[in-house]
C-alpha positions as CSV (number, residue, x, y, z in Angstrom):
1,M,-68.4,-117.3,-55.4
2,T,-69.6,-120.9,-55.7
3,D,-72.8,-122.3,-54.2
4,A,-72.5,-124.2,-50.9
5,Q,-72.5,-128.0,-51.2
6,P,-76.0,-129.4,-50.6
7,T,-76.7,-131.4,-47.5
8,L,-79.2,-133.9,-46.1
9,T,-79.8,-135.3,-42.6
10,I,-79.2,-139.0,-41.9
11,D,-80.2,-140.3,-38.4
12,G,-79.9,-136.8,-37.1
13,Q,-76.5,-136.1,-38.7
14,E,-76.2,-133.5,-41.3
15,A,-74.1,-134.6,-44.3
16,P,-72.9,-132.9,-47.5
17,F,-73.3,-134.7,-50.7
18,T,-72.5,-134.4,-54.4
19,P,-75.5,-134.2,-56.7
20,G,-76.1,-137.6,-58.2
21,E,-75.0,-139.5,-55.1
22,T,-77.5,-142.0,-53.6
23,I,-78.7,-142.1,-50.0
24,Y,-76.8,-145.4,-49.6
25,Q,-73.5,-143.8,-50.7
26,V,-73.9,-140.9,-48.4
27,A,-75.0,-143.1,-45.5
28,T,-72.1,-145.5,-46.0
29,R,-69.7,-142.6,-46.0
30,L,-71.1,-141.7,-42.5
31,G,-70.5,-145.3,-41.3
32,K,-74.1,-146.5,-41.4
33,N,-74.3,-150.3,-41.8
34,I,-77.2,-150.6,-44.2
35,P,-77.7,-154.2,-45.3
36,T,-77.8,-155.2,-49.0
37,L,-77.9,-158.4,-51.0
38,C,-78.2,-157.2,-54.6
39,Y,-75.7,-154.3,-54.3
40,D,-72.1,-154.4,-55.5
41,E,-70.4,-151.0,-55.6
42,R,-68.8,-151.9,-59.0
43,L,-72.2,-152.2,-60.6
44,E,-75.1,-150.0,-61.5
45,P,-77.6,-149.9,-58.5
46,F,-80.4,-152.4,-59.0
47,G,-82.7,-152.0,-56.0
48,G,-83.9,-155.6,-56.2
49,C,-83.6,-157.0,-52.7
50,R,-85.0,-154.0,-50.9
51,L,-82.9,-154.7,-47.8
52,C,-81.4,-151.3,-48.1
53,A,-84.8,-149.6,-47.6
54,V,-84.8,-146.5,-45.4
55,E,-87.5,-144.1,-44.3
56,V,-87.5,-140.6,-45.7
57,E,-89.6,-137.9,-44.0
58,G,-92.5,-136.9,-46.2
59,V,-92.4,-140.1,-48.2
60,R,-95.1,-142.7,-47.3
61,N,-93.3,-145.9,-48.0
62,P,-89.6,-146.9,-47.4
63,V,-87.4,-146.3,-50.4
64,A,-84.4,-148.3,-51.7
65,S,-81.4,-146.3,-50.6
66,C,-79.1,-147.7,-53.3
67,T,-81.2,-146.2,-56.1
68,A,-82.8,-143.1,-54.4
69,Q,-80.7,-140.0,-55.0
70,A,-80.0,-137.7,-52.2
71,S,-81.7,-134.3,-52.4
72,P,-81.1,-131.0,-50.4
73,G,-82.9,-130.9,-47.1
74,M,-83.9,-134.6,-47.2
75,V,-84.3,-136.2,-43.7
76,V,-83.5,-139.9,-43.7
77,H,-83.9,-142.6,-41.0
78,T,-81.9,-145.8,-41.6
79,A,-82.8,-148.1,-38.7
80,T,-86.3,-147.4,-37.5
81,E,-88.3,-150.2,-36.0
82,R,-90.4,-150.3,-39.1
83,V,-87.4,-150.6,-41.4
84,E,-85.7,-153.2,-39.3
85,S,-88.8,-155.3,-39.1
86,L,-89.1,-155.1,-42.9
87,R,-85.5,-156.2,-43.4
88,R,-86.0,-159.2,-41.0
89,T,-89.1,-160.3,-42.9
90,L,-87.4,-159.9,-46.3
91,L,-84.5,-162.0,-45.1
92,E,-86.9,-164.7,-43.8
93,M,-88.6,-164.8,-47.2
94,V,-85.2,-165.1,-49.0
95,A,-83.9,-167.8,-46.6
96,S,-87.1,-169.8,-47.0
97,E,-86.0,-170.6,-50.6
98,N,-82.6,-171.9,-49.7
99,P,-81.8,-175.4,-48.2
100,T,-79.0,-173.7,-46.2
101,V,-77.6,-170.3,-45.6
102,Q,-74.3,-171.5,-44.0
103,V,-71.8,-172.4,-46.7
104,D,-68.0,-173.0,-46.8
105,P,-66.3,-169.5,-47.0
106,L,-64.0,-171.0,-49.6
107,R,-66.9,-170.9,-52.1
108,G,-66.2,-167.2,-52.8
109,Y,-65.3,-163.8,-51.5
110,A,-69.0,-162.7,-50.8
111,S,-70.4,-166.2,-50.1
112,Q,-71.1,-165.4,-46.4
113,E,-73.3,-162.3,-46.9
114,L,-76.7,-164.0,-46.6
115,G,-75.7,-166.1,-43.6
116,L,-74.2,-163.1,-41.8
117,L,-77.4,-161.0,-42.4
118,V,-79.6,-163.8,-41.2
119,E,-77.5,-164.0,-38.1
120,R,-77.5,-160.2,-37.6
121,Y,-81.3,-159.9,-37.8
122,Q,-82.0,-163.2,-36.0
123,A,-84.2,-164.1,-39.0
124,D,-86.3,-167.2,-38.7
125,T,-85.3,-169.3,-41.7
126,G,-88.3,-171.6,-41.2
127,R,-91.1,-169.0,-40.9
128,F,-92.1,-169.2,-44.6
129,A,-92.4,-172.3,-46.7
130,G,-91.0,-171.0,-50.0
131,A,-90.4,-173.2,-53.0
132,Y,-86.7,-173.5,-54.0
133,S,-86.2,-171.2,-57.0
134,G,-82.9,-172.6,-58.2
135,C,-82.0,-175.7,-60.2
136,S,-78.3,-176.7,-59.8
137,K,-76.2,-177.9,-62.7
138,P,-74.3,-181.0,-61.5
139,E,-73.7,-182.0,-65.1
140,D,-71.5,-178.9,-65.7
141,H,-68.1,-180.5,-65.0
142,N,-66.0,-177.5,-65.9
143,P,-63.0,-177.4,-63.4
144,F,-63.5,-173.8,-62.2
145,I,-67.1,-172.9,-61.3
146,L,-69.6,-174.9,-59.3
147,R,-73.1,-173.9,-60.2
148,D,-75.1,-174.8,-57.1
149,Y,-78.3,-172.9,-58.0
150,E,-80.3,-174.3,-55.1
151,L,-78.6,-171.6,-53.1
152,C,-79.5,-168.9,-55.7
153,I,-81.6,-165.9,-54.5
154,S,-81.9,-164.3,-57.9
155,C,-80.0,-161.1,-56.9
156,Y,-78.6,-161.0,-60.5
157,R,-75.2,-159.8,-59.3
158,C,-73.5,-162.5,-61.3
159,V,-75.5,-161.6,-64.5
160,R,-74.7,-157.9,-64.1
161,V,-71.0,-158.3,-63.2
162,C,-70.5,-160.5,-66.3
163,A,-72.2,-157.9,-68.5
164,E,-71.1,-154.7,-66.9
165,R,-67.6,-155.5,-65.9
166,E,-66.5,-158.2,-68.3
167,G,-68.7,-157.5,-71.3
168,D,-69.1,-161.2,-71.9
169,Y,-72.9,-161.7,-71.3
170,A,-72.2,-165.4,-70.6
171,I,-74.8,-165.5,-67.8
172,S,-78.4,-164.6,-68.2
173,V,-81.9,-164.9,-66.6
174,M,-84.8,-167.0,-67.8
175,N,-88.4,-167.1,-66.6
176,R,-90.0,-165.1,-63.7
177,G,-91.1,-165.5,-60.1
178,F,-90.3,-168.9,-58.6
179,Q,-89.5,-170.1,-62.1
180,T,-86.6,-167.6,-62.4
181,R,-83.3,-169.3,-63.4
182,I,-79.8,-168.0,-63.7
183,T,-78.5,-169.7,-66.9
184,T,-76.4,-169.5,-70.0
185,E,-77.3,-169.1,-73.6
186,F,-79.6,-172.0,-74.6
187,D,-79.3,-173.2,-70.9
188,G,-76.1,-175.0,-71.8
189,L,-72.7,-175.6,-70.2
190,L,-70.4,-172.8,-69.2
191,E,-67.6,-174.1,-71.5
192,D,-70.0,-173.8,-74.4
193,S,-70.9,-170.2,-73.6
194,A,-69.0,-166.9,-73.8
195,C,-67.7,-167.5,-70.3
196,T,-63.9,-166.8,-69.9
197,F,-63.9,-168.3,-66.3
198,C,-62.6,-165.0,-64.9
199,G,-64.2,-165.7,-61.6
200,Q,-66.0,-162.4,-61.1
201,C,-69.4,-164.1,-60.8
202,I,-68.0,-166.3,-58.0
203,H,-66.7,-163.4,-56.0
204,T,-69.9,-161.3,-56.2
205,C,-72.3,-164.1,-55.3
206,P,-73.7,-163.5,-51.8
207,T,-74.8,-167.1,-51.1
208,G,-72.1,-169.4,-52.6
209,A,-74.5,-170.5,-55.4
210,L,-71.5,-169.9,-57.7
211,A,-68.5,-171.4,-56.1
212,D,-64.7,-171.7,-56.6
213,R,-64.3,-175.4,-57.4
214,K,-60.5,-175.2,-57.3
215,A,-60.5,-173.8,-53.7
216,L,-63.0,-176.4,-52.6
217,R,-60.9,-179.2,-54.1
218,F,-57.8,-177.9,-52.4
219,A,-59.5,-177.7,-49.0
220,L,-60.8,-181.3,-49.5
221,K,-57.4,-182.6,-50.3
222,A,-55.9,-180.9,-47.3
223,E,-58.5,-182.5,-45.0
224,V,-57.9,-185.9,-46.5
225,G,-54.1,-185.6,-46.6
């Protein structure tokens, strides 16, 4: 006779889980719409943006649901007033670093994520006066990838997808805090790096900081013509 599958309770709903699953994975399976910016289901959980924070009974502070593993008997609340307020504040801090959160959807598959979350939470993008943490690369004239790092929020999804999915390690991180930069080896051009221009970084970027130059050129030609 096998042991019964362990369960936890999320927003009053009991749910079975497989040992090793995270709270986020179980909650998503239940249809809970927990926001994220640094999460990509293809990548190892990172827990950087903290937007996926939830409250767990018996735990003092909210925990990142994408990294916290489910445990038997756990009681989780995904959308309390405290958690929703925290998410709104975090979004306002992130948006304060960006000159805009509304970008052309042709920039990439995930490019609307930040804008949609700001709209969902009615976040005030002018509440904080954050310094811009990105430095764009207009001199990188490769025909495929636009590096508009003024829109970068340092979620590291591009860095991780390049390393974990492609094994290229063409994109890396330099410095810390507001001096953090997404870059290439020796801060050079993409064509001089290990980049294969596969486009994975474009399609995981939640702000359009990395954009599809070919799609944007096509759209511009269509408008002109």
